[in-house]
N, C-alpha and C positions, 0 to 999 in steps of 0.2 A: 734599785730593783734589778737593773741589767747586770750589775756586778754579782748580785746574789745568784742569779740564774747561771752565770758563767762559772762561779765557784762550785755550784751544784754539779755542773757538767764535769768540771775538773775533779771533783771528789769521786764520781763514778768511774771516770777514766783511771784514776789512781787505784781505786779499789779493785777494778778488774785486772789491772796490771799486776798489783801485789798478789792477787789470787793466782794468776798464771805463773808469776815469778817463783812463788813458794810452794807450788804444787808438789806434794811428796811422792812423785812418781816412782822414786827408787825404793819406797817402803812396800814391803810385801803385804803388810796389813792393809794399807790403803788400796792396793791393787785387788786384794781379795774382797774388800768392801765394795769396790766398783763392780767386780764380777757378781757379787751377791745382789747388788742393786739391779743390774741388768737382768739377772736370772729371775728375780722376783717380779720385775716389771713384765717380762715376757710371759712368765707363768700366769700372772694375774690377768693379762690381756687374753691369753688363750683359754683359761679356765673359768673366768668370772664375768668378763664384760658382756660377752654375747649370750651366754647361757643364764647368767644370774641378773646382772644389772639391767640389761635392756628389757627383759620381761618385767622386772620390778618397776621400771619407769612407767610401763604401760599400766600396771596394776595401780600405781599411784595416780596416774591419769584418770583411771576409772573412778577412784575415790574423789578426785578433784572435780570431775565433770558430771558423772552419772549418779554417784551417791549423793542424795539430797543433803543439804545442810541440816535439815530437821532430823535426819537419821543420825548424823554425826553428833549433833547436840543431845539427842535422846540418850545415847550410850556413853558419850565422852564429854559432853558439855559441862559447863560450870554448874548448871542446874540439875544435872543427872544425879540419880541416887548413887551415893558413893559406893555402896557394895556392888551395884550393877557395873559402874564404870571400871572399878579396879578389878573385878572378877573377869570381865570381858578382856581387859588389857593384859591381865596376868596370864591367861591361858592362851593368848593369841599365838605364842611361839610354838605350841604343839601343832598348830595348823600350818603355819607359814614355813617353818624349817629354813630360815634364812640366816645369813651371817651379819656381822656388825655393819657392813657397808650396804648390803641389799635392803636392810630395814630402813635406811635413811630416807629414800623417796616416799615410803609409806608414812613414816613419822612426820615428814615435812608436810605431806598432804593433809593428814588429819589435824595437824596443828593449824594450818591455814584455814581449815574449814570450821574452826572454832572450838576444838577440843580443849578441855581444861588442862592446865599444866601438869597436874598430878597424874591423871590417867594417861596423858600423852607420854610422859616420862616412863610410867609403868609399861606402856606398850613398847617404847624404845628399848628398854632393858630386856623385857621378857621375850621379844621376838627372836633374838639369837640365843638367849640363855636357856630357854625351855624348849629348845629344839628336840623333839621326841626321838629323832634318829640318833642325835649326839648323846642323849641320856642313856639310850639302850646300849650304844657302843661303849660308853663309860662303864656301865655295870658289867658288861661282858669282859672287858679288857682290864680295867682297873679295880674291879671288885664291886659286889652288890652294895656294900656300905657306902662306897664313893658315889655310886649312881644315885642312891637314895638321898644322900647328903646334898648332892648337886641339885636334885629335883626340889627338895624342900627349901634349900637355900635360895634358889633362883626365884621360886614363887614368892617367898617372903621378901626377898630383896626388892622385887619389882613393886610390891605393894608399899613396903616401908619407905623406900627411896622416893617413890611418887608422892606419898603422903607428906614426907618431910619437905619436899620441894614445894608442895601446895601450901604448907604452913608457913614456910619462909617467905614466900611471895603471896601471902594471903590478901594483901591490899590490892595487888594487880588482879588476883582471881575474883575478888569482890567486885571490882570495877567491871571485869569481864562478865560476871554474872548479871549485874545490873544492865549492862549493854544488851546481853542476850535476851533479857526479859522483854525488851522492846522489839525484838526481831519477829516478824510475822513471816514464817517460811512459806514459799509458794507451794501449791499442791503438787503431789507426786506426779511426775510425768508418766511413769509406768509402774506397774505393781512391783513391790519390793522383791518378790521371788525372781522376777526377771533380771533385775540388777544383780541380785545375789548369785544367780546362775552364771551370769557373764563374769562376775568378779571371781568366783571360786573356780571356774574353769581355767582362768588365767593363773590362779594360784596353784592349781594342780599341775598345770603344764610346767610351771617353775619348779615345783617340788620333784616331780618325776624326772625331768630333764637333768636335775642335779643329784639324783639318787646315787649315793656313794657305793663304790665296790666294796664287798665284804672282805674280811681278812683272808689271807692265804689258807687254802685247804677247806674253806667253807663253801661247799657246793650243794648242800641239802637244805639249808634254812630258807624260811620265807623271804628273808632279806635278800639272799642270793637270787631267788626266783624272781623277785621284783626287779632287781638290778639287771638280770639276764634279759628280761622282757621290757625294760624301762622305755625303750624307744617305741615299742608297739603301744604301750600304755600312753605315752606322750602323744603318739599319733592319733589314738582314739580321742583324747581330749581336744586335740586340734580339730577333729571332725565336729565335736560338740561346739567348739568355738565358731566354726563355720556356720553351724545351725543358729548360734546366737547372733552372729553378724546379720544373717538373713531375716530371721524371725523377730528378733528383739530390736536390733539397731536399724532394721529395714534397708540394709544395703542391697543393691541389685544382685540377684543370685548369679547372674552371668559374671559379674566382677569377682565374686567370692570363688566361683568355680575356676575362673582363670587364675586367681592367686593360688588356689589349691593345686592346680595342674603344674604351674611353674615350680612350686615347692617340691612336688613329686619328682619332676625332672631333675631338680637339683640334688635330691636324695640319690637318684640313680647315677648321676654323673659323679657325685662325691664318693660313692661306694666303689666306682670303677677307676677313678683317677687319683684318689688320695690314699696313699698307703698307710699313713699314720691313723690308726683307729680312733685315737682320742680327738683328732682334728676333723674327722669326717662329719660329725653332727653339726659342727659350727656353720658349714655352708648352708644346709637347708634351714637351720634356725635363723641365720642372717637373711636369707632369701625370703623366708616367711615373714619376718619382721618388716622388711622393706615392702613386700607386697601388701601387708596389712596397713602400713603407713600410707601407701599410695591410694588404696581404695577408700580409706577413710578421709584422706585429705581432699580427694576429688568428688566425694559424695555431695550431692546437691539436695538430697531429700531432707536431711536433718543436720542442722548446723552443729549440733552437739558431737556428731561423729568427727567432724573436722577439728572441733575444739579439743576432743580427746587426744588426738595426735599432737596438737600444738602444746597442750599441757604436758604431755610426755616429753616433748622436746625441751620445754622450759625446765623441767626437772633435770634432764640430762645436762643442759648448759650450766645449771647451778651447781650440780654435784660432781660431775666427772673431772673438771680441772682440780678441785680440791682433793679428790681421791688420788689423782695422779701425783700431786705434790706429796701427799701423805705416804703413798706406797714407796716412792723414791726415797724419802727421808727414813722410813722404817727399814727399808732394805739396806741402806748405807749404815745405819747405826746398829741394827740388831740382826742383820743378815737375812738369808733366805732359807726356809725349811719347808720342804714339801716332797711328796713321793719318795720318802726314805732318804732324801738327799739334804745335807746341811752345808751351807756356805756361810762362814762367819762374816759379820759386819765389822765395823770399827771396834765394837765392844765384843770381845771373844765369848763364845758360848760357854767355855770352861770357867770363865769368871762368874757367869750367871749360875752355873751348876754349883760352884763352890760357895755361893752366898745364900743358897736356899736349902741347905741341910738343917736338920734339927727342927725345933718348933719354937724358936725365939720370936720376939716381937719383930726384930729386924728381918729375919728370914721370911716371915709371913708378909710383912709390909713390902719387902723388896720383890717378892713373887707377885704381889698385887700390882705394884707399879709396872713391872716388866710386862705382866699380862695386859695391863691397861693400854700400854703404848705399842705392843707388838701386834702385828696383824695375823689373825687366825682365820683361815677359810673354814667353812662349815665342815665339821668332823675331823679336821687336821689337828685340833688341839689334843686329842686323845693319844695318838701315836707319839706326838712330841712329848707329852707328859710321861708316857711309858718309858721313853729314852731317858728323860731327866730323873725319874724315880730310880731307874737302873744305875744312874750315875751318882746316886746318894741324896736325891731331893726328898725332904720330909713329906709325910702325908698331909700335914696341915698346910704348908706352903703349896702343895699340889692342888688342894681344894681351893685355896685362895686364888691361885692362878686360873682355875676353872671357872670361878665365879666372876672374876674381873676380866679375863681375856676375851671370851667369845663376844661379849656385849660392847667392848670398847676396843679402839685401836686409834693410832694417830690419825689416819685418814678419816675415821669416824668422828673424832673430836673436831677436826677442822670444819666438817660439814655441819655438825650440831651447832657450832659457834655461829655459823651463818644463819641458822634458823632461829635460835633463841638468845643469841648474844653471848659475849665473853663471860660475864659474871655467872650466869646460870649454868653455863658449860663447866666452869671451874667448880661450882658447887656440886653439880651432878657427878663429875669425875671423882671429886674428893669423897663424896658419900659412898660411891662404889668401892673405892680403894680402902676406906676405913672399915666398911662393913665386911669386905672380903678378908681383911687382915684379922679382925676379931673372930669371924667365923672359922678361919683357918686355925687360929690358936685353940679355939674350943674343940674343934674336930681332932687336931693333932694331940691334944691332951687326953682325949678319950680313946683314940685308936693308935 
């Protein structure tokens, strides 16, 4: 036994030495991939962790603590009417406007609360795929037919993939249904409209805080107007959140007012001390999140308020490390593409462009696989595709990538595996890739 332990130590020492000894630091491709990895990690940290993921963790915490199990089971449970469950799941993306990583804590939360596998998977896919902002942008930049095809494909995908998963694992679903029949949910602690107000206020803060800038030259559209005033709109919903904290969660108004004033001070300081306009909102958002965490943790009136922040922290501990591993791996392999800048990973982008021309089975399949593993932040997939199409990408593979990409990514897969297991994750990813491939071929043959 002692020898086995020492051999294991020797193995790891040898492996680390070999890794250091053979590092290809003289390779330009390797150094570019390292630069792409660091660039993607920095961009992800600045653009998504504070503005996207942290609010999403709090929303997931609301589902976990404040949304009664009876409500989750009513709409997503194994006993729920199928048309209700899949309809609610399939249209959720139009409300949430999230990316493949931001949907994860929400998916994990409803799954833990007893949602059936089929509706939960439909929700997981539809959240990023049927993002109304991304669909509008797709229609405006890539053409109305691509926007319509993406909308129809995403809705059908969520329902079909969820249904197939439910059929494949029907024995588990049957056992879950029988178990849920014996559950006697406790009475609602507060009216559903109060919980809904609290939940959707957080969702709207998430949506408007991440509202994307319109294309160059667009200064008259509604999209531009919303983007121009998005922080005023976000601030308004923050006031609504303050009302919710006082009136619904019964937190002392003095504490909420103190948190509000501290956040306002952080807004003033960030506007005066931070020159980078993209980084300015991060300070008040982070200060507001910390203040919210403190006043809920210290609240003695209702234990659920403390439980909300603890549940939020649990989701963060579960998901953030896996996302970090996934972002680093995706950046190294596939590079970093954002804000009009592209840095190649170990796999050069020109290789990818050369393999997705035409409308063959391979080009559509390859586009689906690349889309599934590459990380796309909300709305970034459209300009990326615009560049790929200009480089010769076929319309079929473009749609295949649109249907596989926003809902999947390597970081996303690692977290899903932690929630539903390796086998179900492989089945889910395979279904998305196969359906995206087939849909891309049909679309490419028509257009």
